N, CA, C and O of each residue as an XYZ file, in Angstrom:
324
protein
N      98.028     96.875    125.654
C      98.992     97.948    125.767
C     100.406     97.477    125.451
O     101.312     98.293    125.281
N     100.596     96.171    125.371
C     101.919     95.652    125.049
C     102.384     96.089    123.672
O     103.548     96.446    123.490
N     101.469     96.060    122.692
C     101.831     96.486    121.336
C     102.163     97.974    121.305
O     103.064     98.407    120.587
N     101.431     98.738    122.082
C     101.665    100.184    122.137
C     103.038    100.467    122.727
O     103.790    101.286    122.200
N     103.362     99.789    123.824
C     104.671     99.970    124.453
C     105.791     99.611    123.486
O     106.783    100.332    123.375
N     105.624     98.490    122.786
C     106.649     98.059    121.820
C     106.779     99.053    120.669
O     107.888     99.362    120.233
N     105.647     99.554    120.177
C     105.682    100.516    119.074
C     106.416    101.783    119.483
O     107.220    102.316    118.718
N     106.141    102.263    120.685
C     106.822    103.471    121.164
C     108.312    103.229    121.333
O     109.130    104.075    120.972
N     108.660    102.083    121.879
C     110.077    101.775    122.099
C     110.802    101.628    120.761
O     111.897    102.163    120.590
N     110.201    100.909    119.814
C     110.840    100.712    118.509
C     111.012    102.020    117.746
O     111.972    102.183    116.993
N     110.084    102.951    117.942
C     110.146    104.229    117.237
C     110.963    105.274    117.984
O     111.126    106.395    117.503
N     111.479    104.912    119.162
C     112.217    105.855    120.009
C     111.399    107.105    120.313
O     111.920    108.220    120.302
N     110.110    106.903    120.586
C     109.227    108.015    120.919
C     108.974    108.053    122.420
O     108.954    107.005    123.066
N     108.782    109.240    122.984
C     108.487    109.330    124.414
C     107.072    108.838    124.718
O     106.240    108.709    123.821
N     106.818    108.571    125.984
C     105.531    108.014    126.419
C     104.356    108.942    126.125
O     103.217    108.479    126.062
N     104.604    110.238    125.944
C     103.486    111.158    125.689
C     102.769    110.851    124.365
O     101.662    111.341    124.136
N     103.388    110.050    123.502
C     102.779    109.692    122.221
C     101.912    108.443    122.305
O     101.459    107.946    121.274
N     101.667    107.917    123.524
C     100.916    106.674    123.634
C      99.504    106.758    123.051
O      99.046    105.752    122.509
N      98.768    107.896    123.119
C      97.433    107.902    122.498
C      97.487    107.674    120.984
O      96.641    106.973    120.430
N      98.483    108.267    120.319
C      98.612    108.071    118.870
C      99.001    106.635    118.544
O      98.504    106.052    117.581
N      99.886    106.075    119.345
C     100.290    104.683    119.140
C      99.106    103.752    119.350
O      98.932    102.791    118.601
N      98.296    104.026    120.356
C      97.117    103.201    120.624
C      96.129    103.275    119.470
O      95.579    102.255    119.055
N      95.899    104.489    118.944
C      94.999    104.639    117.794
C      95.488    103.822    116.607
O      94.710    103.124    115.956
N      96.793    103.918    116.331
C      97.352    103.198    115.192
C      97.269    101.689    115.393
O      96.870    100.965    114.481
N      97.639    101.211    116.569
C      97.630     99.768    116.825
C      96.215     99.203    116.756
O      96.020     98.093    116.261
N      95.231     99.946    117.244
C      93.834     99.511    117.157
C      93.397     99.443    115.701
O      92.762     98.475    115.281
N      93.737    100.465    114.937
C      93.396    100.501    113.513
C      94.036     99.327    112.779
O      93.375     98.640    112.000
N      95.319     99.101    113.027
C      96.031     98.008    112.359
C      95.452     96.653    112.745
O      95.323     95.770    111.897
N      95.105     96.482    114.007
C      94.548     95.202    114.446
C      93.178     94.958    113.818
O      92.847     93.818    113.494
N      92.387     95.998    113.642
C      91.069     95.838    113.027
C      91.155     95.491    111.548
O      90.193     94.971    110.981
N      92.278     95.766    110.920
C      92.464     95.459    109.500
C      93.320     94.218    109.265
O      93.657     93.908    108.123
N      93.676     93.504    110.335
C      94.523     92.320    110.236
C      93.679     91.062    110.392
O      92.919     90.958    111.355
N      93.791     90.089    109.458
C      93.023     88.845    109.588
C      93.380     88.103    110.877
O      94.529     88.111    111.319
N      92.377     87.468    111.464
C      92.584     86.738    112.714
C      92.214     85.276    112.515
O      91.120     84.962    112.047
N      93.131     84.386    112.873
C      92.889     82.957    112.676
C      91.721     82.460    113.522
O      91.000     81.560    113.092
N      91.516     83.020    114.709
C      90.401     82.556    115.545
C      89.046     82.946    114.956
O      88.017     82.385    115.335
N      89.044     83.898    114.037
C      87.814     84.284    113.339
C      87.731     83.622    111.967
O      86.891     83.993    111.147
N      88.588     82.657    111.719
C      88.695     81.961    110.422
C      89.086     82.927    109.306
O      88.587     82.835    108.184
N      89.974     83.841    109.628
C      90.668     84.770    108.730
C      89.928     85.999    108.220
O      90.532     86.752    107.456
N      88.684     86.269    108.570
C      88.211     87.616    108.218
C      88.781     88.622    109.219
O      89.222     88.250    110.306
N      88.765     89.852    108.849
C      89.235     90.888    109.769
C      88.065     91.340    110.639
O      86.911     91.174    110.244
N      88.335     91.904    111.809
C      87.246     92.463    112.613
C      86.458     93.524    111.837
O      85.243     93.637    112.002
N      87.139     94.294    111.002
C      86.471     95.304    110.175
C      85.434     94.655    109.261
O      84.320     95.161    109.124
N      85.802     93.532    108.633
C      84.875     92.828    107.747
C      83.663     92.317    108.507
O      82.543     92.376    107.998
N      83.872     91.818    109.718
C      82.759     91.300    110.506
C      81.776     92.399    110.892
O      80.567     92.167    110.916
N      82.278     93.582    111.192
C      81.411     94.682    111.614
C      80.752     95.363    110.422
O      79.545     95.603    110.435
N      81.533     95.675    109.393
C      81.033     96.457    108.252
C      80.407     95.613    107.147
O      79.578     96.106    106.383
N      80.799     94.345    107.061
C      80.258     93.489    106.015
C      80.960     93.614    104.675
O      80.545     92.980    103.706
N      82.005     94.410    104.599
C      82.796     94.550    103.373
C      84.253     94.269    103.704
O      84.684     94.448    104.843
N      85.007     93.831    102.709
C      86.409     93.512    102.980
C      87.213     94.791    103.221
O      86.924     95.846    102.657
N      88.214     94.664    104.062
C      89.048     95.814    104.400
C      90.112     96.021    103.333
O      90.520     95.077    102.655
N      90.549     97.243    103.194
C      91.570     97.592    102.217
C      92.851     97.951    102.961
O      92.926     99.002    103.598
N      93.855     97.086    102.885
C      95.100     97.320    103.623
C      95.922     98.460    103.031
O      96.933     98.850    103.614
N      95.517     98.995    101.898
C      96.230    100.138    101.322
C      96.121    101.370    102.214
O      96.920    102.299    102.100
N      95.131    101.374    103.100
C      94.968    102.518    103.996
C      95.941    102.477    105.162
O      96.108    103.479    105.858
N      96.591    101.334    105.390
C      97.567    101.239    106.477
C      98.841    101.982    106.096
O      99.332    101.860    104.974
N      99.360    102.743    107.028
C     100.590    103.496    106.819
C     101.691    102.912    107.689
O     101.412    102.166    108.628
N     102.914    103.239    107.389
C     104.041    102.797    108.200
C     104.045    103.619    109.482
O     103.952    104.846    109.436
N     104.151    102.950    110.624
C     104.156    103.636    111.915
C     105.490    104.332    112.136
O     106.547    103.719    111.982
N     105.446    105.564    112.482
C     106.570    106.417    112.883
C     107.673    106.524    111.841
O     108.855    106.489    112.181
N     107.298    106.653    110.582
C     108.318    106.857    109.563
C     108.583    108.360    109.411
O     107.726    109.184    109.729
N     109.744    108.693    108.937
C     110.086    110.094    108.697
C     109.347    110.548    107.447
O     109.362    109.856    106.429
N     108.711    111.687    107.517
C     108.017    112.210    106.342
C     108.339    113.695    106.203
O     108.796    114.336    107.150
N     108.099    114.217    105.032
C     108.407    115.606    104.739
C     107.193    116.263    104.106
O     106.492    115.639    103.310
N     106.944    117.505    104.451
C     105.862    118.273    103.845
C     106.454    119.118    102.719
O     107.473    119.784    102.905
N     105.821    119.089    101.570
C     106.291    119.855    100.422
C     106.083    121.346    100.679
O     105.017    121.760    101.135
N     107.095    122.141    100.388
C     107.014    123.597    100.520
C     106.860    124.164     99.110
O     107.774    124.034     98.295
N     105.720    124.790     98.808
C     105.522    125.346     97.466
C     106.596    126.378     97.130
O     107.130    127.045     98.016
N     106.900    126.498     95.866
C     107.977    127.391     95.422
C     107.747    128.830     95.872
O     108.701    129.532     96.207
N     106.505    129.271     95.884
C     106.222    130.661     96.276
C     106.471    130.895     97.763
O     106.659    132.039     98.175
N     106.478    129.847     98.572
C     106.686    129.992    100.020
C     108.148    129.847    100.423
O     108.493    130.065    101.585
N     109.004    129.485     99.484
C     110.426    129.305     99.801
C     111.127    130.650     99.885
O     110.850    131.562     99.106
N     112.037    130.759    100.840
C     112.767    132.018    101.019
C     113.833    132.192     99.942
O     113.900    133.240     99.299
N     114.653    131.186     99.744
C     115.687    131.214     98.714
C     115.204    130.279     97.607
O     115.135    129.067     97.809
N     114.877    130.817     96.466
C     114.243    130.032     95.404
C     115.105    128.892     94.873
O     114.572    127.866     94.449
N     116.429    129.053     94.891
C     117.287    128.032     94.292
C     117.787    126.994     95.281
O     117.760    125.801     94.979
N     118.243    127.416     96.458
C     118.938    126.498     97.359
C     118.162    126.136     98.627
O     118.669    125.363     99.440
N     116.971    126.658     98.823
C     116.239    126.341    100.051
C     115.645    124.933     99.974
O     115.503    124.357     98.896
N     115.309    124.404    101.130
C     114.727    123.060    101.193
C     113.367    123.050    100.503
O     112.610    124.019    100.574
N     113.074    121.951     99.842
C     111.792    121.815     99.164
C     110.788    121.046    100.008
O     109.618    120.915     99.649
N     111.267    120.547    101.125
C     110.377    119.816    102.034
C     110.773    120.124    103.460
O     110.156    119.615    104.396
């Protein structure tokens, strides 16, 4: 839970987000090589295939959802995300 606490604090998120932080930290740890396992990831040991770190996302980054042009109220000056 130490990683979860740190992730929440670094992201300035309230404690109610701890389940999401725990899910992310578990996922990230399963895709991270471990020296005590001689560098395979836990995912590789369980699944038998190498893990793809491209699936890892940045924790708590700001993101925007695209608003299609037909859904915008003001076609020229409204936000696109």
